[in-house]
Gaussian input, Z-matrix of N, CA and C with variables (Angstrom, degrees):
# hf/3-21g

backbone

0 1
 N
 C     1     B1
 C     2     B2     1     A1
 N     3     B3     2     A2     1     D1
 C     4     B4     3     A3     2     D2
 C     5     B5     4     A4     3     D3
 N     6     B6     5     A5     4     D4
 C     7     B7     6     A6     5     D5
 C     8     B8     7     A7     6     D6
 N     9     B9     8     A8     7     D7
 C    10    B10     9     A9     8     D8
 C    11    B11    10    A10     9     D9
 N    12    B12    11    A11    10    D10
 C    13    B13    12    A12    11    D11
 C    14    B14    13    A13    12    D12
 N    15    B15    14    A14    13    D13
 C    16    B16    15    A15    14    D14
 C    17    B17    16    A16    15    D15
 N    18    B18    17    A17    16    D16
 C    19    B19    18    A18    17    D17
 C    20    B20    19    A19    18    D18
 N    21    B21    20    A20    19    D19
 C    22    B22    21    A21    20    D20
 C    23    B23    22    A22    21    D21
 N    24    B24    23    A23    22    D22
 C    25    B25    24    A24    23    D23
 C    26    B26    25    A25    24    D24
 N    27    B27    26    A26    25    D25
 C    28    B28    27    A27    26    D26
 C    29    B29    28    A28    27    D27
 N    30    B30    29    A29    28    D28
 C    31    B31    30    A30    29    D29
 C    32    B32    31    A31    30    D30
 N    33    B33    32    A32    31    D31
 C    34    B34    33    A33    32    D32
 C    35    B35    34    A34    33    D33
 N    36    B36    35    A35    34    D34
 C    37    B37    36    A36    35    D35
 C    38    B38    37    A37    36    D36
 N    39    B39    38    A38    37    D37
 C    40    B40    39    A39    38    D38
 C    41    B41    40    A40    39    D39
 N    42    B42    41    A41    40    D40
 C    43    B43    42    A42    41    D41
 C    44    B44    43    A43    42    D42
 N    45    B45    44    A44    43    D43
 C    46    B46    45    A45    44    D44
 C    47    B47    46    A46    45    D45
 N    48    B48    47    A47    46    D46
 C    49    B49    48    A48    47    D47
 C    50    B50    49    A49    48    D48
 N    51    B51    50    A50    49    D49
 C    52    B52    51    A51    50    D50
 C    53    B53    52    A52    51    D51
 N    54    B54    53    A53    52    D52
 C    55    B55    54    A54    53    D53
 C    56    B56    55    A55    54    D54
 N    57    B57    56    A56    55    D55
 C    58    B58    57    A57    56    D56
 C    59    B59    58    A58    57    D57
 N    60    B60    59    A59    58    D58
 C    61    B61    60    A60    59    D59
 C    62    B62    61    A61    60    D60
 N    63    B63    62    A62    61    D61
 C    64    B64    63    A63    62    D62
 C    65    B65    64    A64    63    D63
 N    66    B66    65    A65    64    D64
 C    67    B67    66    A66    65    D65
 C    68    B68    67    A67    66    D66
 N    69    B69    68    A68    67    D67
 C    70    B70    69    A69    68    D68
 C    71    B71    70    A70    69    D69
 N    72    B72    71    A71    70    D70
 C    73    B73    72    A72    71    D71
 C    74    B74    73    A73    72    D72
 N    75    B75    74    A74    73    D73
 C    76    B76    75    A75    74    D74
 C    77    B77    76    A76    75    D75
 N    78    B78    77    A77    76    D76
 C    79    B79    78    A78    77    D77
 C    80    B80    79    A79    78    D78
 N    81    B81    80    A80    79    D79
 C    82    B82    81    A81    80    D80
 C    83    B83    82    A82    81    D81
 N    84    B84    83    A83    82    D82
 C    85    B85    84    A84    83    D83
 C    86    B86    85    A85    84    D84
 N    87    B87    86    A86    85    D85
 C    88    B88    87    A87    86    D86
 C    89    B89    88    A88    87    D87
 N    90    B90    89    A89    88    D88
 C    91    B91    90    A90    89    D89
 C    92    B92    91    A91    90    D90
 N    93    B93    92    A92    91    D91
 C    94    B94    93    A93    92    D92
 C    95    B95    94    A94    93    D93
 N    96    B96    95    A95    94    D94
 C    97    B97    96    A96    95    D95
 C    98    B98    97    A97    96    D96
 N    99    B99    98    A98    97    D97
 C   100   B100    99    A99    98    D98
 C   101   B101   100   A100    99    D99
 N   102   B102   101   A101   100   D100
 C   103   B103   102   A102   101   D101
 C   104   B104   103   A103   102   D102
 N   105   B105   104   A104   103   D103
 C   106   B106   105   A105   104   D104
 C   107   B107   106   A106   105   D105
 N   108   B108   107   A107   106   D106
 C   109   B109   108   A108   107   D107
 C   110   B110   109   A109   108   D108
 N   111   B111   110   A110   109   D109
 C   112   B112   111   A111   110   D110
 C   113   B113   112   A112   111   D111
 N   114   B114   113   A113   112   D112
 C   115   B115   114   A114   113   D113
 C   116   B116   115   A115   114   D114
 N   117   B117   116   A116   115   D115
 C   118   B118   117   A117   116   D116
 C   119   B119   118   A118   117   D117
 N   120   B120   119   A119   118   D118
 C   121   B121   120   A120   119   D119
 C   122   B122   121   A121   120   D120
 N   123   B123   122   A122   121   D121
 C   124   B124   123   A123   122   D122
 C   125   B125   124   A124   123   D123
 N   126   B126   125   A125   124   D124
 C   127   B127   126   A126   125   D125
 C   128   B128   127   A127   126   D126
 N   129   B129   128   A128   127   D127
 C   130   B130   129   A129   128   D128
 C   131   B131   130   A130   129   D129
 N   132   B132   131   A131   130   D130
 C   133   B133   132   A132   131   D131
 C   134   B134   133   A133   132   D132
 N   135   B135   134   A134   133   D133
 C   136   B136   135   A135   134   D134
 C   137   B137   136   A136   135   D135
 N   138   B138   137   A137   136   D136
 C   139   B139   138   A138   137   D137
 C   140   B140   139   A139   138   D138
 N   141   B141   140   A140   139   D139
 C   142   B142   141   A141   140   D140
 C   143   B143   142   A142   141   D141
 N   144   B144   143   A143   142   D142
 C   145   B145   144   A144   143   D143
 C   146   B146   145   A145   144   D144
 N   147   B147   146   A146   145   D145
 C   148   B148   147   A147   146   D146
 C   149   B149   148   A148   147   D147
 N   150   B150   149   A149   148   D148
 C   151   B151   150   A150   149   D149
 C   152   B152   151   A151   150   D150
 N   153   B153   152   A152   151   D151
 C   154   B154   153   A153   152   D152
 C   155   B155   154   A154   153   D153
 N   156   B156   155   A155   154   D154
 C   157   B157   156   A156   155   D155
 C   158   B158   157   A157   156   D156
 N   159   B159   158   A158   157   D157
 C   160   B160   159   A159   158   D158
 C   161   B161   160   A160   159   D159
 N   162   B162   161   A161   160   D160
 C   163   B163   162   A162   161   D161
 C   164   B164   163   A163   162   D162
 N   165   B165   164   A164   163   D163
 C   166   B166   165   A165   164   D164
 C   167   B167   166   A166   165   D165
 N   168   B168   167   A167   166   D166
 C   169   B169   168   A168   167   D167
 C   170   B170   169   A169   168   D168
 N   171   B171   170   A170   169   D169
 C   172   B172   171   A171   170   D170
 C   173   B173   172   A172   171   D171
 N   174   B174   173   A173   172   D172
 C   175   B175   174   A174   173   D173
 C   176   B176   175   A175   174   D174
 N   177   B177   176   A176   175   D175
 C   178   B178   177   A177   176   D176
 C   179   B179   178   A178   177   D177
 N   180   B180   179   A179   178   D178
 C   181   B181   180   A180   179   D179
 C   182   B182   181   A181   180   D180
 N   183   B183   182   A182   181   D181
 C   184   B184   183   A183   182   D182
 C   185   B185   184   A184   183   D183
 N   186   B186   185   A185   184   D184
 C   187   B187   186   A186   185   D185
 C   188   B188   187   A187   186   D186
 N   189   B189   188   A188   187   D187
 C   190   B190   189   A189   188   D188
 C   191   B191   190   A190   189   D189
 N   192   B192   191   A191   190   D190
 C   193   B193   192   A192   191   D191
 C   194   B194   193   A193   192   D192
 N   195   B195   194   A194   193   D193
 C   196   B196   195   A195   194   D194
 C   197   B197   196   A196   195   D195
 N   198   B198   197   A197   196   D196
 C   199   B199   198   A198   197   D197
 C   200   B200   199   A199   198   D198
 N   201   B201   200   A200   199   D199
 C   202   B202   201   A201   200   D200
 C   203   B203   202   A202   201   D201
 N   204   B204   203   A203   202   D202
 C   205   B205   204   A204   203   D203
 C   206   B206   205   A205   204   D204
 N   207   B207   206   A206   205   D205
 C   208   B208   207   A207   206   D206
 C   209   B209   208   A208   207   D207
 N   210   B210   209   A209   208   D208
 C   211   B211   210   A210   209   D209
 C   212   B212   211   A211   210   D210
 N   213   B213   212   A212   211   D211
 C   214   B214   213   A213   212   D212
 C   215   B215   214   A214   213   D213
 N   216   B216   215   A215   214   D214
 C   217   B217   216   A216   215   D215
 C   218   B218   217   A217   216   D216
 N   219   B219   218   A218   217   D217
 C   220   B220   219   A219   218   D218
 C   221   B221   220   A220   219   D219
 N   222   B222   221   A221   220   D220
 C   223   B223   222   A222   221   D221
 C   224   B224   223   A223   222   D222
 N   225   B225   224   A224   223   D223
 C   226   B226   225   A225   224   D224
 C   227   B227   226   A226   225   D225

   B1=1.4546
   B2=1.5249
   B3=1.3216
   B4=1.4623
   B5=1.5333
   B6=1.3380
   B7=1.4671
   B8=1.5216
   B9=1.3178
   B10=1.4583
   B11=1.5254
   B12=1.3104
   B13=1.4637
   B14=1.5226
   B15=1.3209
   B16=1.4655
   B17=1.5266
   B18=1.3221
   B19=1.4693
   B20=1.5246
   B21=1.3151
   B22=1.4683
   B23=1.5253
   B24=1.3118
   B25=1.4677
   B26=1.5138
   B27=1.3364
   B28=1.4655
   B29=1.5314
   B30=1.3184
   B31=1.4668
   B32=1.5245
   B33=1.3192
   B34=1.4708
   B35=1.5271
   B36=1.3173
   B37=1.4693
   B38=1.5213
   B39=1.3280
   B40=1.4567
   B41=1.5315
   B42=1.3289
   B43=1.4671
   B44=1.5226
   B45=1.3291
   B46=1.4692
   B47=1.5256
   B48=1.3143
   B49=1.4579
   B50=1.5291
   B51=1.3371
   B52=1.4604
   B53=1.5262
   B54=1.3273
   B55=1.4685
   B56=1.5308
   B57=1.3290
   B58=1.4689
   B59=1.5354
   B60=1.3354
   B61=1.4707
   B62=1.5270
   B63=1.3138
   B64=1.4645
   B65=1.5230
   B66=1.3245
   B67=1.4694
   B68=1.5280
   B69=1.3141
   B70=1.4652
   B71=1.5283
   B72=1.3095
   B73=1.4697
   B74=1.5175
   B75=1.3317
   B76=1.4618
   B77=1.5245
   B78=1.3380
   B79=1.4664
   B80=1.5362
   B81=1.3275
   B82=1.4586
   B83=1.5229
   B84=1.3369
   B85=1.4546
   B86=1.5307
   B87=1.3170
   B88=1.4600
   B89=1.5315
   B90=1.3124
   B91=1.4689
   B92=1.5254
   B93=1.3278
   B94=1.4649
   B95=1.5312
   B96=1.3290
   B97=1.4624
   B98=1.5237
   B99=1.3276
   B100=1.4655
   B101=1.5277
   B102=1.3281
   B103=1.4626
   B104=1.5369
   B105=1.3203
   B106=1.4689
   B107=1.5272
   B108=1.3311
   B109=1.4658
   B110=1.5229
   B111=1.3071
   B112=1.4691
   B113=1.5287
   B114=1.3108
   B115=1.4639
   B116=1.5243
   B117=1.3386
   B118=1.4629
   B119=1.5263
   B120=1.3241
   B121=1.4603
   B122=1.5141
   B123=1.3114
   B124=1.4567
   B125=1.5213
   B126=1.3221
   B127=1.4649
   B128=1.5238
   B129=1.3173
   B130=1.4728
   B131=1.5236
   B132=1.3205
   B133=1.4670
   B134=1.5282
   B135=1.3219
   B136=1.4598
   B137=1.5237
   B138=1.3137
   B139=1.4580
   B140=1.5257
   B141=1.3133
   B142=1.4623
   B143=1.5259
   B144=1.3147
   B145=1.4740
   B146=1.5201
   B147=1.3114
   B148=1.4598
   B149=1.5190
   B150=1.3203
   B151=1.4699
   B152=1.5352
   B153=1.3062
   B154=1.4629
   B155=1.5287
   B156=1.3232
   B157=1.4652
   B158=1.5247
   B159=1.3126
   B160=1.4647
   B161=1.5286
   B162=1.3214
   B163=1.4723
   B164=1.5252
   B165=1.3209
   B166=1.4627
   B167=1.5284
   B168=1.2974
   B169=1.4562
   B170=1.5319
   B171=1.3344
   B172=1.4660
   B173=1.5315
   B174=1.3203
   B175=1.4638
   B176=1.5228
   B177=1.3280
   B178=1.4572
   B179=1.5237
   B180=1.3116
   B181=1.4612
   B182=1.5294
   B183=1.3251
   B184=1.4673
   B185=1.5261
   B186=1.3154
   B187=1.4802
   B188=1.5156
   B189=1.3325
   B190=1.4669
   B191=1.5262
   B192=1.3287
   B193=1.4568
   B194=1.5270
   B195=1.3256
   B196=1.4645
   B197=1.5288
   B198=1.3217
   B199=1.4641
   B200=1.5295
   B201=1.3140
   B202=1.4651
   B203=1.5216
   B204=1.3087
   B205=1.4783
   B206=1.5247
   B207=1.3039
   B208=1.4665
   B209=1.5196
   B210=1.3198
   B211=1.4723
   B212=1.5202
   B213=1.3330
   B214=1.4591
   B215=1.5362
   B216=1.3267
   B217=1.4541
   B218=1.5161
   B219=1.3315
   B220=1.4602
   B221=1.5242
   B222=1.3030
   B223=1.4598
   B224=1.5274
   B225=1.3022
   B226=1.4617
   B227=1.4917
   A1=111.36
   A2=117.02
   A3=119.43
   A4=111.93
   A5=117.20
   A6=119.96
   A7=110.25
   A8=116.76
   A9=120.45
   A10=110.53
   A11=117.42
   A12=121.31
   A13=110.95
   A14=116.68
   A15=120.10
   A16=110.43
   A17=117.33
   A18=120.43
   A19=111.51
   A20=116.67
   A21=120.14
   A22=109.88
   A23=117.04
   A24=120.88
   A25=112.19
   A26=116.52
   A27=120.60
   A28=110.75
   A29=116.32
   A30=120.80
   A31=110.44
   A32=116.39
   A33=120.68
   A34=110.00
   A35=116.84
   A36=120.53
   A37=111.35
   A38=116.62
   A39=120.10
   A40=111.23
   A41=116.46
   A42=119.50
   A43=111.02
   A44=117.48
   A45=119.41
   A46=112.05
   A47=117.85
   A48=121.43
   A49=111.36
   A50=116.75
   A51=119.32
   A52=113.17
   A53=119.17
   A54=120.10
   A55=110.92
   A56=120.35
   A57=119.03
   A58=113.30
   A59=116.85
   A60=119.35
   A61=110.43
   A62=116.76
   A63=121.30
   A64=109.84
   A65=116.11
   A66=121.11
   A67=110.68
   A68=116.60
   A69=120.92
   A70=110.28
   A71=116.87
   A72=120.96
   A73=112.70
   A74=116.59
   A75=120.56
   A76=112.78
   A77=115.24
   A78=122.82
   A79=111.96
   A80=114.45
   A81=122.31
   A82=107.40
   A83=116.69
   A84=116.04
   A85=107.30
   A86=116.70
   A87=121.21
   A88=111.54
   A89=117.46
   A90=119.93
   A91=111.59
   A92=116.74
   A93=119.90
   A94=110.91
   A95=116.22
   A96=119.95
   A97=110.24
   A98=117.18
   A99=120.20
   A100=110.58
   A101=116.75
   A102=119.90
   A103=111.27
   A104=115.64
   A105=120.85
   A106=110.28
   A107=115.85
   A108=120.10
   A109=111.41
   A110=116.78
   A111=121.09
   A112=110.35
   A113=116.93
   A114=121.96
   A115=112.82
   A116=116.72
   A117=120.56
   A118=114.52
   A119=117.98
   A120=120.65
   A121=116.77
   A122=118.15
   A123=119.88
   A124=113.35
   A125=117.24
   A126=121.03
   A127=109.85
   A128=117.51
   A129=120.20
   A130=110.74
   A131=116.02
   A132=121.39
   A133=110.51
   A134=117.24
   A135=120.67
   A136=111.10
   A137=116.24
   A138=121.07
   A139=111.12
   A140=117.06
   A141=121.08
   A142=113.57
   A143=117.23
   A144=120.60
   A145=114.36
   A146=118.71
   A147=120.60
   A148=112.75
   A149=117.61
   A150=119.69
   A151=110.76
   A152=117.52
   A153=120.88
   A154=110.90
   A155=116.62
   A156=120.80
   A157=112.73
   A158=117.74
   A159=119.23
   A160=112.35
   A161=116.80
   A162=119.65
   A163=111.96
   A164=116.80
   A165=121.59
   A166=110.56
   A167=115.77
   A168=122.48
   A169=108.34
   A170=118.73
   A171=120.35
   A172=113.80
   A173=117.72
   A174=120.83
   A175=110.62
   A176=116.62
   A177=120.96
   A178=111.75
   A179=117.10
   A180=119.98
   A181=109.66
   A182=116.70
   A183=121.17
   A184=109.92
   A185=117.08
   A186=120.43
   A187=111.23
   A188=116.39
   A189=120.23
   A190=110.66
   A191=116.72
   A192=120.73
   A193=110.44
   A194=116.51
   A195=120.92
   A196=110.34
   A197=116.32
   A198=120.89
   A199=111.48
   A200=117.39
   A201=121.11
   A202=109.29
   A203=116.82
   A204=120.81
   A205=111.24
   A206=116.79
   A207=119.93
   A208=110.69
   A209=116.53
   A210=120.80
   A211=112.60
   A212=116.55
   A213=121.28
   A214=112.27
   A215=116.55
   A216=120.70
   A217=115.93
   A218=118.10
   A219=120.71
   A220=111.72
   A221=116.38
   A222=120.80
   A223=114.25
   A224=119.99
   A225=120.10
   A226=111.11
   D1=-37.92
   D2=-178.80
   D3=-63.79
   D4=-35.77
   D5=179.72
   D6=-64.17
   D7=-41.40
   D8=178.07
   D9=-62.40
   D10=-44.20
   D11=178.33
   D12=-61.40
   D13=-40.77
   D14=178.96
   D15=-65.70
   D16=-42.58
   D17=178.20
   D18=-60.89
   D19=-43.41
   D20=178.75
   D21=-63.46
   D22=-43.65
   D23=177.81
   D24=-62.23
   D25=-41.89
   D26=178.94
   D27=-65.23
   D28=-40.06
   D29=179.24
   D30=-63.57
   D31=-47.12
   D32=179.66
   D33=-62.27
   D34=-42.57
   D35=178.90
   D36=-60.54
   D37=-44.38
   D38=-179.84
   D39=-64.43
   D40=-47.51
   D41=-177.83
   D42=-64.22
   D43=-39.91
   D44=179.09
   D45=-73.14
   D46=-15.84
   D47=172.80
   D48=-83.63
   D49=-42.26
   D50=-169.56
   D51=-81.14
   D52=-28.29
   D53=178.15
   D54=-62.59
   D55=-47.12
   D56=175.29
   D57=-62.73
   D58=-31.50
   D59=175.62
   D60=-64.29
   D61=-42.16
   D62=176.33
   D63=-61.97
   D64=-46.67
   D65=-179.64
   D66=-58.45
   D67=-45.73
   D68=-178.85
   D69=-64.93
   D70=-42.73
   D71=-177.95
   D72=-63.14
   D73=-34.12
   D74=-177.04
   D75=-110.47
   D76=19.33
   D77=174.30
   D78=51.02
   D79=54.07
   D80=178.49
   D81=-123.22
   D82=157.89
   D83=169.77
   D84=-80.83
   D85=163.92
   D86=-171.94
   D87=-63.92
   D88=-39.31
   D89=179.63
   D90=-63.89
   D91=-43.78
   D92=178.24
   D93=-65.03
   D94=-38.84
   D95=178.19
   D96=-62.39
   D97=-44.23
   D98=178.84
   D99=-60.94
   D100=-46.71
   D101=-179.20
   D102=-61.66
   D103=-42.30
   D104=178.65
   D105=-62.08
   D106=-48.63
   D107=-179.79
   D108=-63.03
   D109=-38.46
   D110=178.62
   D111=-65.47
   D112=-45.20
   D113=-176.89
   D114=-65.44
   D115=-38.10
   D116=-172.23
   D117=-108.64
   D118=18.62
   D119=170.63
   D120=91.40
   D121=-0.22
   D122=-179.78
   D123=-66.81
   D124=-37.88
   D125=179.08
   D126=-68.18
   D127=-42.35
   D128=176.91
   D129=-59.77
   D130=-41.76
   D131=177.67
   D132=-60.55
   D133=-46.94
   D134=177.79
   D135=-61.25
   D136=-43.50
   D137=-178.37
   D138=-61.06
   D139=-43.05
   D140=-176.89
   D141=-79.70
   D142=-32.53
   D143=-170.12
   D144=-115.26
   D145=10.21
   D146=-172.59
   D147=-56.23
   D148=-35.71
   D149=-175.05
   D150=-61.37
   D151=-42.71
   D152=177.49
   D153=-75.42
   D154=-40.94
   D155=-176.03
   D156=-65.27
   D157=-33.74
   D158=-175.61
   D159=-67.21
   D160=-14.14
   D161=178.24
   D162=-90.06
   D163=-8.66
   D164=-176.29
   D165=-92.97
   D166=164.86
   D167=174.95
   D168=-64.42
   D169=133.59
   D170=179.98
   D171=-54.30
   D172=-32.55
   D173=177.62
   D174=-55.99
   D175=-46.70
   D176=-177.22
   D177=-72.92
   D178=-32.85
   D179=176.32
   D180=-63.98
   D181=-45.31
   D182=178.84
   D183=-62.16
   D184=-41.44
   D185=177.65
   D186=-62.43
   D187=-43.34
   D188=177.69
   D189=-60.38
   D190=-43.79
   D191=179.42
   D192=-62.18
   D193=-40.71
   D194=177.02
   D195=-58.39
   D196=-46.83
   D197=-178.45
   D198=-65.15
   D199=-41.71
   D200=177.50
   D201=-59.15
   D202=-48.67
   D203=-179.08
   D204=-64.30
   D205=-43.49
   D206=179.58
   D207=-61.50
   D208=-41.19
   D209=178.63
   D210=-66.97
   D211=-19.43
   D212=179.18
   D213=-103.64
   D214=17.58
   D215=174.15
   D216=102.00
   D217=1.15
   D218=177.84
   D219=-67.37
   D220=150.57
   D221=-173.46
   D222=-106.89
   D223=-5.76
   D224=-176.34
   D225=-83.64

């Protein structure tokens, strides 16, 4: 049970770290960045792939999120 709790905590920590990084990179406030990522699949991508993404450089994670959103109709 403790491993599951740690994984959930690590996932939440990563997602709450990377959304502001995305916002800063694309000059958005954090709420707008979250809404954008939610609308265009970026949050789903983070949710499904966080374990691999958290080992990568944040720059590349933000770029990947941008591409996912753009491929799903995002305009930024």
